[in-house]
Backbone bond lengths (Angstrom), bond angles and torsions (degrees), N, CA, C in turn:
res aa  C-N    CA-C-N  psi(-1)  N-CA   C-N-CA  omega(-1)  CA-C   N-CA-C  phi
1 M - - - 1.467 - - 1.522 107.99 -
2 N 1.214 114.01 134.20 1.475 118.06 178.70 1.554 108.66 -92.55
3 K 1.304 114.20 167.48 1.459 122.64 -176.46 1.500 113.66 -60.17
4 K 1.324 116.25 -40.74 1.416 121.51 -177.66 1.508 112.07 -63.70
5 R 1.316 115.76 -39.63 1.445 120.45 178.73 1.503 113.98 -66.83
6 I 1.378 116.70 -39.88 1.451 122.39 177.26 1.495 110.04 -62.36
7 I 1.314 115.42 -46.02 1.546 118.84 -179.85 1.534 109.82 -61.90
8 L 1.317 117.54 -40.58 1.440 121.20 179.68 1.508 112.24 -62.32
9 I 1.359 116.01 -44.31 1.481 120.52 177.85 1.557 109.17 -64.30
10 A 1.314 117.94 -42.90 1.494 120.22 179.86 1.525 111.61 -62.83
11 V 1.310 117.47 -43.10 1.467 119.94 178.11 1.538 110.82 -64.80
12 A 1.359 117.91 -40.92 1.428 120.67 176.97 1.478 112.50 -61.08
13 A 1.332 115.46 -42.44 1.435 120.43 178.68 1.523 113.49 -61.52
14 V 1.347 115.14 -43.37 1.494 120.33 176.14 1.515 111.20 -61.37
15 I 1.309 115.58 -43.14 1.470 117.12 178.91 1.527 112.84 -65.82
16 I 1.287 117.89 -39.80 1.420 120.28 178.00 1.541 113.39 -66.97
17 V 1.321 117.50 -41.95 1.454 122.17 175.89 1.515 110.03 -64.98
18 G 1.287 116.35 -44.49 1.532 120.13 178.09 1.465 111.57 -61.78
19 G 1.297 119.17 -43.91 1.444 121.75 177.95 1.496 113.70 -64.06
20 G 1.360 116.04 -38.74 1.469 120.56 175.38 1.540 112.71 -60.10
21 V 1.368 111.66 -45.80 1.443 116.28 179.71 1.522 113.85 -63.82
22 W 1.345 114.08 -40.41 1.451 119.41 178.76 1.525 111.74 -67.33
23 L 1.332 118.55 -37.57 1.423 122.52 -174.99 1.537 111.14 -79.65
24 F 1.336 118.90 -40.49 1.469 120.67 -173.26 1.500 113.16 -103.98
25 G 1.289 117.35 -30.29 1.507 117.06 -174.72 1.511 114.63 -113.92
26 G 1.357 115.27 20.58 1.444 118.53 -178.43 1.555 108.51 -70.06
27 A 1.267 115.13 175.50 1.493 123.71 176.62 1.487 109.16 -56.83
28 K 1.283 115.52 127.75 1.480 120.23 179.98 1.558 108.84 -93.97
29 A 1.275 115.21 143.46 1.460 118.85 177.35 1.553 111.54 -62.90
30 K 1.306 113.98 133.70 1.508 116.18 177.99 1.512 108.26 -74.93
31 H 1.353 112.17 144.80 1.479 119.13 177.69 1.519 107.49 -76.26
32 K 1.270 117.31 134.84 1.441 121.93 179.81 1.504 106.17 -79.70
33 V 1.333 116.62 131.71 1.473 121.65 178.35 1.497 109.25 -88.57
34 T 1.312 114.21 127.40 1.470 117.93 -179.03 1.552 106.23 -112.31
35 Y 1.290 113.66 149.10 1.500 122.36 -178.98 1.552 107.84 -121.30
36 A 1.304 114.46 145.00 1.464 120.47 174.17 1.568 107.31 -127.28
37 T 1.316 113.14 137.36 1.426 117.75 -179.96 1.546 106.94 -115.41
38 A 1.347 113.27 154.81 1.465 119.56 178.77 1.497 107.65 -146.32
39 T 1.373 115.89 151.50 1.431 121.80 176.95 1.596 108.94 -84.54
40 I 1.338 115.58 136.79 1.474 116.04 179.00 1.508 109.58 -92.89
41 H 1.291 115.42 151.72 1.437 122.11 177.83 1.524 109.64 -133.59
42 K 1.311 117.85 140.97 1.416 122.87 -179.08 1.546 107.74 -79.26
43 G 1.298 117.72 135.36 1.437 121.40 -178.79 1.521 110.63 -167.88
44 E 1.353 116.95 -178.48 1.451 121.69 178.58 1.524 109.58 -97.37
45 I 1.281 114.15 147.67 1.489 118.99 175.33 1.500 107.85 -111.20
46 S 1.293 116.86 124.56 1.448 121.55 176.39 1.509 109.16 -116.73
47 E 1.325 114.43 140.12 1.470 118.69 -173.79 1.541 106.80 -136.90
48 S 1.309 117.38 129.31 1.440 120.51 174.61 1.502 108.55 -141.72
49 V 1.334 112.04 148.46 1.493 118.11 -179.47 1.521 107.25 -130.69
50 T 1.281 114.11 132.76 1.514 120.60 171.26 1.500 107.06 -114.55
51 A 1.320 112.42 121.39 1.506 117.59 -178.13 1.514 111.45 -153.75
52 T 1.250 117.55 161.72 1.479 121.38 173.01 1.510 105.63 -115.92
53 G 1.332 114.37 153.39 1.452 119.53 178.13 1.478 110.54 153.78
54 T 1.259 116.98 -166.60 1.499 123.65 -176.68 1.480 107.76 -110.02
55 I 1.342 114.15 134.09 1.478 121.22 177.82 1.541 106.74 -98.41
56 E 1.335 114.68 128.18 1.467 118.75 176.80 1.499 109.42 -119.69
57 P 1.321 117.91 141.81 1.471 119.57 -174.45 1.523 110.76 -71.83
58 V 1.342 116.91 150.44 1.416 122.28 177.69 1.559 106.80 -73.85
59 T 1.288 117.77 -39.09 1.469 121.67 -179.14 1.525 107.23 -133.19
60 E 1.323 117.00 151.09 1.411 123.89 175.26 1.512 108.60 -115.81
61 V 1.312 117.87 148.70 1.437 119.99 -179.14 1.503 108.27 -120.85
62 E 1.309 115.51 130.03 1.477 123.52 174.70 1.509 107.82 -95.51
63 V 1.325 114.30 126.31 1.448 121.89 -175.53 1.528 107.30 -93.78
64 G 1.303 116.75 132.77 1.475 122.35 176.59 1.499 111.45 -138.04
65 T 1.300 115.18 175.12 1.476 120.81 178.89 1.499 109.92 -112.11
66 Q 1.333 112.30 162.90 1.491 119.02 175.83 1.533 112.41 -84.87
67 V 1.315 115.62 -14.67 1.450 121.34 -179.91 1.541 108.86 -126.92
68 S 1.357 114.32 154.21 1.470 114.22 176.58 1.516 109.14 -101.64
69 G 1.299 116.49 154.91 1.445 123.07 -178.98 1.495 112.92 175.25
70 I 1.325 114.57 -171.53 1.447 119.49 -179.13 1.501 109.06 -96.39
71 I 1.339 118.54 134.74 1.435 122.71 178.43 1.561 107.16 -82.51
72 D 1.365 115.12 126.89 1.478 121.96 -178.99 1.560 108.80 -90.75
73 K 1.353 117.80 -51.89 1.447 121.38 -177.48 1.514 110.98 -133.78
74 I 1.326 117.21 143.41 1.469 122.75 176.88 1.546 104.91 -116.57
75 H 1.344 116.08 124.73 1.476 124.00 -174.78 1.548 112.53 -96.27
76 V 1.334 118.92 -12.91 1.502 120.51 -177.97 1.490 108.92 -130.09
77 D 1.284 115.57 161.93 1.503 121.57 177.23 1.512 109.50 -106.51
78 Y 1.314 115.66 169.37 1.485 124.15 -179.80 1.520 105.78 -59.37
79 N 1.349 115.12 137.90 1.460 122.54 178.78 1.534 113.56 69.64
80 S 1.295 120.07 14.27 1.460 121.83 177.88 1.485 108.84 -76.62
81 V 1.355 113.18 147.65 1.492 118.83 174.11 1.446 108.83 -83.34
82 V 1.350 117.70 127.61 1.449 121.81 178.91 1.501 110.00 -122.86
83 T 1.334 117.01 160.93 1.459 122.20 -179.66 1.527 106.65 -118.23
84 K 1.325 113.16 165.08 1.484 121.69 179.43 1.499 107.51 -61.26
85 G 1.299 119.49 130.80 1.453 127.68 177.05 1.515 114.28 86.58
86 Q 1.314 117.20 -6.56 1.494 121.64 179.64 1.552 109.53 -68.04
87 L 1.336 115.14 134.90 1.443 121.51 175.12 1.522 110.81 -71.41
88 I 1.306 116.36 121.67 1.442 122.66 -176.65 1.535 111.21 -98.47
89 A 1.332 116.61 -45.32 1.458 122.41 -178.60 1.492 109.47 -154.32
90 E 1.318 113.42 159.37 1.492 121.21 178.80 1.545 107.30 -117.67
91 M 1.296 115.00 137.13 1.457 119.70 176.95 1.488 110.74 -92.72
92 D 1.342 117.39 158.37 1.450 121.92 178.04 1.515 108.93 -64.41
93 R 1.352 115.70 121.43 1.445 120.67 -173.63 1.502 115.34 -74.49
94 V 1.333 118.30 -21.31 1.509 123.26 -177.64 1.545 107.32 -63.05
95 T 1.266 117.36 -49.78 1.451 122.63 -176.77 1.526 110.85 -64.70
96 L 1.332 114.73 -41.97 1.437 121.06 -179.26 1.520 112.95 -67.05
97 Q 1.367 114.95 -41.54 1.451 120.63 -179.50 1.511 111.39 -68.01
98 S 1.337 118.08 -35.58 1.473 118.49 178.67 1.521 107.95 -72.83
99 E 1.270 122.84 -34.33 1.463 127.32 174.39 1.520 109.39 -63.26
100 L 1.329 117.95 -45.34 1.445 123.88 178.90 1.562 110.86 -61.38
101 A 1.350 116.96 -43.65 1.447 121.47 179.18 1.527 109.23 -64.56
102 S 1.280 119.11 -40.27 1.471 123.98 178.09 1.537 110.49 -62.78
103 Q 1.335 115.88 -45.51 1.466 118.96 178.78 1.512 112.75 -66.92
104 R 1.342 118.88 -37.41 1.463 122.00 177.02 1.497 111.44 -63.56
105 A 1.364 117.87 -41.41 1.459 123.15 176.56 1.544 109.23 -60.30
106 A 1.311 117.52 -44.91 1.480 121.11 179.88 1.513 109.03 -63.15
107 Y 1.326 119.44 -41.11 1.405 125.47 -178.00 1.580 108.06 -63.34
108 N 1.324 114.62 -52.34 1.462 118.96 -177.93 1.519 111.22 -61.49
109 G 1.323 117.60 -36.00 1.490 120.87 178.25 1.519 109.05 -67.01
110 A 1.344 118.01 -42.30 1.461 119.15 -179.37 1.512 109.95 -69.96
111 K 1.329 118.61 -33.32 1.446 121.12 -178.83 1.527 108.01 -70.22
112 A 1.294 118.44 -44.54 1.493 121.49 179.56 1.538 110.23 -61.88
113 E 1.297 118.45 -40.85 1.479 122.84 176.90 1.498 111.68 -64.18
114 Y 1.345 116.52 -39.49 1.475 119.77 177.07 1.506 112.33 -66.99
115 E 1.285 117.48 -43.29 1.467 121.49 -179.58 1.545 113.89 -71.90
116 Y 1.258 117.63 -20.50 1.482 123.09 -178.76 1.510 109.21 -71.29
């Protein structure tokens, strides 16, 4: 290859690359931003949704007792819906009655000692 041919190829390559940059990568027109205005009116917002699916609770509550003992009867099943004040289970009364008698005796003893 002679020098003249190399220079000609180099100039052609520069022209092709320059043309490509000018054609494809030139400055793009900016998009004009448009604004719309509206008058506001005071009113009520109502929202309703009709859908099918499964409802899951945000929180779950574990129910416990303040005393320990043996459960005699259970009145609800797992995942049952319960309301405030509803009886869920009954504890064995024999154990609780003996604990109550013991606590009453301790109370009466402390009361008698206080009054003496």
